[in-house]
C-alpha positions as CSV (number, residue, x, y, z in Angstrom):
1,M,19.1,-48.3,-48.3
2,K,20.0,-51.9,-48.8
3,E,19.3,-54.4,-46.1
4,L,21.9,-57.1,-45.8
5,K,20.7,-59.1,-42.8
6,S,17.4,-59.5,-41.0
7,F,16.4,-61.0,-37.7
8,S,13.1,-61.2,-35.9
9,T,14.4,-60.6,-32.4
10,L,15.6,-57.1,-31.6
11,R,18.7,-56.8,-29.3
12,P,20.9,-53.9,-28.2
13,F,21.8,-52.0,-31.4
14,S,19.2,-54.1,-33.2
15,H,19.9,-52.1,-36.3
16,I,23.4,-51.0,-37.5
17,Y,23.5,-48.5,-40.4
18,V,26.8,-48.6,-42.3
19,E,28.1,-46.1,-44.9
20,K,29.0,-48.1,-48.0
21,E,32.4,-46.4,-48.1
22,V,33.4,-47.9,-44.8
23,L,31.6,-51.3,-45.0
24,F,34.9,-53.2,-45.1
25,H,36.9,-50.9,-42.9
26,P,38.6,-53.1,-40.1
27,I,36.9,-51.2,-37.3
28,T,33.5,-51.6,-39.1
29,Q,34.1,-55.4,-39.3
30,K,35.2,-55.5,-35.7
31,I,32.0,-53.8,-34.6
32,L,29.7,-55.9,-36.8
33,N,31.4,-59.1,-35.5
34,R,30.5,-57.9,-32.0
35,F,26.8,-57.8,-32.9
36,P,26.3,-60.8,-35.2
37,Q,22.5,-60.7,-34.9
38,S,21.9,-57.1,-35.7
39,I,20.2,-56.0,-38.9
40,I,22.8,-54.3,-41.1
41,I,21.7,-51.6,-43.4
42,E,23.9,-49.9,-46.0
43,I,23.5,-46.1,-46.5
44,D,25.4,-43.5,-48.5
45,N,25.8,-40.9,-45.7
46,Y,25.2,-41.1,-41.9
47,K,23.1,-37.9,-42.1
48,E,20.4,-39.8,-43.9
49,V,19.6,-41.4,-40.6
50,F,21.1,-39.1,-37.9
51,S,20.1,-35.7,-39.3
52,R,16.7,-36.3,-40.8
53,S,13.8,-34.1,-39.7
54,N,11.0,-34.9,-37.3
55,Q,12.8,-37.5,-35.2
56,N,11.6,-38.4,-31.7
57,Y,14.6,-38.3,-29.4
58,R,12.8,-39.7,-26.4
59,I,11.6,-42.8,-28.3
60,Q,15.0,-43.3,-29.9
61,E,16.6,-43.4,-26.5
62,L,14.6,-46.5,-25.7
63,S,16.1,-48.4,-28.6
64,R,19.2,-46.7,-29.9
65,K,20.7,-47.7,-33.3
66,L,24.4,-47.6,-34.2
67,I,25.6,-45.7,-37.3
68,L,29.1,-46.4,-38.7
69,A,30.4,-43.6,-40.8
70,K,33.5,-41.9,-42.2
71,K,34.6,-38.5,-40.8
72,R,35.5,-36.4,-43.9
73,K,36.5,-33.1,-42.4
74,E,37.0,-31.1,-39.2
75,F,38.7,-33.8,-37.2
76,L,39.7,-31.4,-34.4
77,Y,37.8,-28.4,-32.9
78,P,39.0,-25.6,-30.6
79,G,38.0,-26.2,-27.0
80,P,34.6,-24.6,-26.3
81,P,34.4,-21.6,-23.8
82,L,32.1,-23.6,-21.4
83,C,34.8,-26.2,-20.9
84,P,38.0,-25.7,-18.8
85,N,41.3,-25.7,-20.5
86,F,43.3,-26.3,-17.3
87,G,45.8,-23.6,-18.3
88,Q,46.5,-25.2,-21.7
89,Y,46.7,-22.7,-24.5
90,Y,46.4,-25.2,-27.4
91,F,43.2,-26.9,-26.1
92,Y,41.2,-28.9,-28.7
93,Y,38.7,-31.7,-28.7
94,T,37.8,-34.4,-31.1
95,T,34.6,-36.4,-31.9
96,L,35.2,-40.0,-32.7
97,I,31.7,-40.8,-31.5
98,L,28.5,-38.7,-31.5
99,N,26.3,-39.2,-28.5
100,C,26.9,-41.3,-25.4
101,I,26.1,-44.8,-24.3
102,F,25.0,-43.2,-20.9
103,S,22.0,-40.9,-20.6
104,C,22.0,-38.0,-18.1
105,G,19.0,-35.8,-17.7
106,Y,21.1,-32.6,-17.7
107,C,23.5,-33.5,-20.6
108,F,24.0,-30.9,-23.3
109,L,24.0,-33.7,-25.9
110,K,20.2,-33.9,-25.6
111,G,20.0,-30.5,-27.1
112,M,23.0,-30.7,-29.4
113,Y,22.0,-33.4,-31.8
114,P,18.6,-34.1,-33.5
115,S,18.9,-37.9,-32.9
116,A,19.6,-40.2,-29.9
117,H,21.3,-42.8,-32.2
118,I,25.0,-43.2,-31.9
119,V,27.4,-42.4,-34.7
120,V,30.9,-44.0,-34.8
121,F,33.4,-42.5,-37.2
122,V,35.5,-45.6,-37.9
123,N,38.4,-43.9,-39.8
124,I,40.5,-43.2,-36.7
125,E,43.7,-43.2,-38.8
126,D,42.6,-39.9,-40.4
127,Y,42.3,-38.3,-37.0
128,F,45.9,-39.4,-36.2
129,K,47.1,-37.9,-39.5
130,E,45.5,-34.5,-38.6
131,I,46.9,-34.6,-35.1
132,D,50.4,-35.3,-36.5
133,K,50.1,-32.2,-38.7
134,I,49.2,-30.0,-35.7
135,L,52.0,-31.4,-33.6
136,K,54.5,-30.2,-36.3
137,D,53.5,-26.6,-35.4
138,H,52.8,-26.6,-31.7
139,P,52.0,-28.8,-28.6
140,L,48.4,-30.1,-28.2
141,Y,46.1,-30.7,-25.3
142,L,43.4,-32.9,-26.7
143,S,40.1,-34.0,-25.1
144,I,39.1,-37.2,-27.0
145,S,35.9,-38.0,-25.0
146,Y,34.0,-34.8,-25.0
147,N,30.8,-35.7,-26.9
148,T,30.7,-39.3,-25.7
149,D,32.3,-41.7,-23.2
150,L,35.1,-43.6,-24.9
151,L,35.9,-45.8,-21.9
152,A,32.3,-46.9,-21.6
153,F,32.5,-47.8,-25.3
154,E,35.8,-49.6,-25.2
155,K,34.3,-53.1,-25.4
156,I,32.4,-52.2,-28.5
157,V,35.1,-50.2,-30.3
158,P,38.6,-49.9,-28.7
159,F,39.3,-46.2,-29.6
160,F,40.7,-45.6,-26.2
161,S,43.3,-48.3,-26.5
162,M,44.2,-47.2,-30.0
163,F,44.7,-43.6,-28.9
164,L,47.0,-44.9,-26.1
165,N,49.1,-46.7,-28.6
166,Y,49.2,-43.7,-30.9
167,A,50.1,-41.2,-28.1
168,E,53.1,-43.2,-26.9
169,N,56.3,-41.2,-27.1
170,K,54.6,-38.1,-28.3
171,K,55.9,-35.7,-25.8
172,D,54.1,-32.6,-27.1
173,L,50.7,-34.3,-26.9
174,I,48.5,-34.5,-23.7
175,I,45.3,-36.5,-24.0
176,E,42.4,-36.1,-21.6
177,V,39.8,-38.9,-21.4
178,R,36.6,-37.9,-19.7
179,T,34.4,-40.7,-18.4
180,K,31.7,-41.8,-16.0
181,S,32.6,-45.4,-16.5
182,A,33.1,-47.9,-13.7
183,E,35.3,-50.2,-15.7
184,Y,38.2,-51.2,-13.5
185,K,39.7,-54.4,-14.9
186,I,41.0,-52.5,-17.9
187,W,43.8,-50.9,-15.9
188,E,45.3,-54.3,-15.3
189,K,45.6,-54.9,-19.0
190,I,46.8,-51.5,-20.4
191,K,50.2,-50.0,-19.8
192,Q,50.1,-46.6,-18.1
193,K,51.1,-43.6,-20.2
194,D,52.4,-40.4,-18.7
195,N,50.7,-38.1,-21.2
196,I,47.2,-39.5,-20.6
197,I,44.9,-37.9,-18.0
198,L,42.0,-40.0,-16.9
199,S,39.2,-37.5,-16.0
200,W,36.3,-38.9,-14.0
201,T,33.1,-36.8,-13.7
202,L,31.6,-37.5,-10.2
203,L,28.4,-36.5,-8.6
204,P,26.6,-37.6,-5.4
205,D,24.5,-40.8,-5.6
206,E,21.4,-38.7,-4.9
207,I,22.0,-36.8,-8.2
208,I,23.1,-40.0,-10.1
209,K,19.8,-41.8,-9.1
210,K,17.7,-38.8,-10.0
211,Y,19.3,-37.6,-13.2
212,E,21.8,-40.2,-14.6
213,K,21.8,-43.6,-16.1
214,T,25.4,-44.3,-15.1
215,P,27.1,-46.7,-12.6
216,P,26.6,-45.8,-8.9
217,L,29.3,-43.8,-7.1
218,D,30.9,-46.7,-5.3
219,L,31.7,-48.5,-8.5
220,K,33.2,-45.3,-10.0
221,I,35.3,-44.9,-6.9
222,R,36.5,-48.5,-7.2
223,A,37.6,-47.8,-10.8
224,I,39.4,-44.7,-9.9
225,K,41.3,-46.4,-7.0
226,R,42.3,-49.2,-9.4
227,A,43.6,-46.7,-12.0
228,I,45.6,-45.0,-9.3
229,D,47.0,-48.3,-8.2
230,Y,48.4,-48.7,-11.7
231,N,49.9,-45.2,-11.6
232,W,47.6,-43.4,-14.0
233,T,47.2,-39.7,-13.8
234,V,43.7,-39.0,-12.4
235,R,41.6,-35.8,-12.5
236,L,38.3,-35.5,-10.7
237,N,35.5,-33.3,-12.1
238,F,32.7,-32.2,-9.8
239,D,30.8,-30.9,-12.7
240,P,28.1,-30.0,-13.3
241,L,26.9,-29.2,-9.8
242,I,23.1,-29.6,-9.8
243,Y,21.1,-27.6,-7.4
244,V,18.8,-29.4,-5.0
245,E,17.2,-28.1,-1.8
246,D,19.4,-30.0,0.6
247,Y,22.6,-29.6,-1.6
248,K,24.8,-28.7,1.4
249,E,24.2,-31.9,3.2
250,I,24.4,-34.0,0.1
251,Y,27.6,-32.4,-1.3
252,Q,29.4,-32.3,2.0
253,S,28.8,-36.0,2.6
254,F,29.8,-36.6,-1.1
255,V,33.2,-34.8,-0.8
256,Q,34.0,-36.5,2.5
257,R,33.3,-39.9,1.0
258,I,35.4,-39.3,-2.1
259,F,38.5,-38.3,-0.1
260,Q,38.0,-40.9,2.6
261,E,38.2,-43.6,-0.1
262,I,40.6,-42.0,-2.5
263,D,43.9,-40.7,-1.4
264,P,43.8,-36.9,-2.3
265,S,47.6,-36.8,-2.7
266,K,47.2,-39.1,-5.7
267,I,44.8,-36.8,-7.5
268,Y,46.4,-34.7,-10.3
269,D,43.8,-31.8,-10.0
270,V,40.1,-31.1,-9.6
271,S,37.6,-29.0,-11.6
272,I,34.4,-27.5,-10.1
273,G,31.5,-26.1,-12.2
274,V,27.8,-25.6,-12.1
275,F,25.2,-26.7,-14.7
276,R,25.5,-24.6,-17.8
277,I,24.4,-25.1,-21.4
278,P,24.5,-23.1,-24.7
279,K,21.2,-21.3,-25.3
280,D,20.4,-23.1,-28.6
281,Y,21.0,-26.6,-27.0
282,F,18.8,-25.8,-24.1
283,K,15.9,-24.5,-26.2
284,R,15.9,-27.8,-28.2
285,M,16.4,-29.8,-25.0
286,K,13.5,-28.1,-23.3
287,K,11.1,-29.0,-26.1
288,I,11.8,-32.7,-25.6
289,F,12.4,-33.1,-21.9
290,I,10.3,-31.6,-19.2
291,N,12.0,-32.1,-15.8
292,E,13.5,-30.2,-12.9
293,V,16.5,-29.4,-14.9
294,T,14.8,-27.9,-17.9
295,L,12.1,-26.1,-15.8
296,F,14.6,-24.2,-13.5
297,P,14.6,-20.4,-13.9
298,Y,18.1,-20.0,-15.3
299,E,19.9,-16.8,-16.0
300,E,21.2,-15.9,-19.5
301,G,24.7,-14.8,-20.1
302,D,27.6,-15.4,-22.5
303,N,25.3,-17.2,-24.9
304,A,24.5,-19.8,-22.3
305,Y,22.0,-20.6,-19.5
306,T,23.2,-21.2,-16.0
307,Y,22.1,-20.6,-12.4
308,P,21.5,-17.1,-11.2
309,H,24.8,-15.4,-10.2
310,D,24.3,-15.5,-6.4
311,L,23.2,-19.2,-6.5
312,K,26.1,-20.1,-8.8
313,R,28.6,-18.4,-6.5
314,E,27.1,-20.0,-3.5
315,L,27.3,-23.5,-5.0
316,I,30.9,-23.1,-6.2
317,N,32.1,-21.4,-3.0
318,F,30.6,-24.2,-0.9
319,L,32.1,-27.0,-2.8
320,T,35.4,-25.3,-3.2
321,E,35.6,-24.8,0.5
322,K,34.9,-28.5,1.1
323,V,37.3,-29.8,-1.6
324,S,40.1,-27.5,-0.4
325,L,40.2,-29.3,2.9
326,Y,41.8,-32.2,0.9
327,I,43.2,-30.7,-2.3
328,P,45.6,-27.6,-2.5
329,K,43.8,-24.6,-4.0
330,E,46.3,-24.3,-6.8
331,K,45.0,-27.7,-8.0
332,I,41.4,-26.6,-8.0
333,F,40.0,-25.2,-11.3
334,I,36.8,-23.2,-11.1
335,I,34.7,-23.2,-14.3
């Protein structure tokens, strides 16, 4: 590794590792200009840092590093079974960024990757080429913010905006952008696109305060309302439902608040699902994080852990009943 710059004061992304092959890529330069005081270290391959053994995920979360790399293969993946396809046959997802700027105590990413550092694959043009190839054969429903939160990252690297520009006039391409971001001014600056679905994941403030490091619910609601004002297509995800003792009171108040502040007629559709996680991810996650989420006596099934059948059905039925007071049942997808 070759160190290019050094500074005594550590700041957010105090160190940025850069693959030599992409050192002069335009997006690399844009990111480095955003963090002029970071220590920049050249590497040959991002896995030297991201995939090395004996890493301490918990400590890394306290001071995450940024890794800029080139994606060399597997630009798109078939949609995973634990994610809803919303009736779309050709459902794929893509990973421009590994790991998320937010940190949620129940997130599958904590068991998916060996490192808490954030990898950005800067060669977005190669993703576009791969998508073009697929669109020659069939339509595509693409989730671009599955393993991260692109909207929350937009000020660091404008992948969201770049995807909007790319997707314009591509009638066979639908893009879903999942987020927990509370950014609202962005909708005043970016032109609405009919084939883009803005997909907010929402949970009650009680759950946010206990398990998430994301903006509070009122700020997310403000962002959603602003997006609706600018005619964007908005999906709401009440997922994953997290069981707590007084969940009925918490979730009932939560649903009432959502649809008192957001016009339900302006919502494209809603998804509802309980906490679930692939077995391998959960086993790794449980070794690192001991909390109410990892200590719960889950039930095994379909290569995943989730709540016992009766509790899962109770949670979903309860929330579905409350949501269906505002949203037609044909627009509610149960995961």
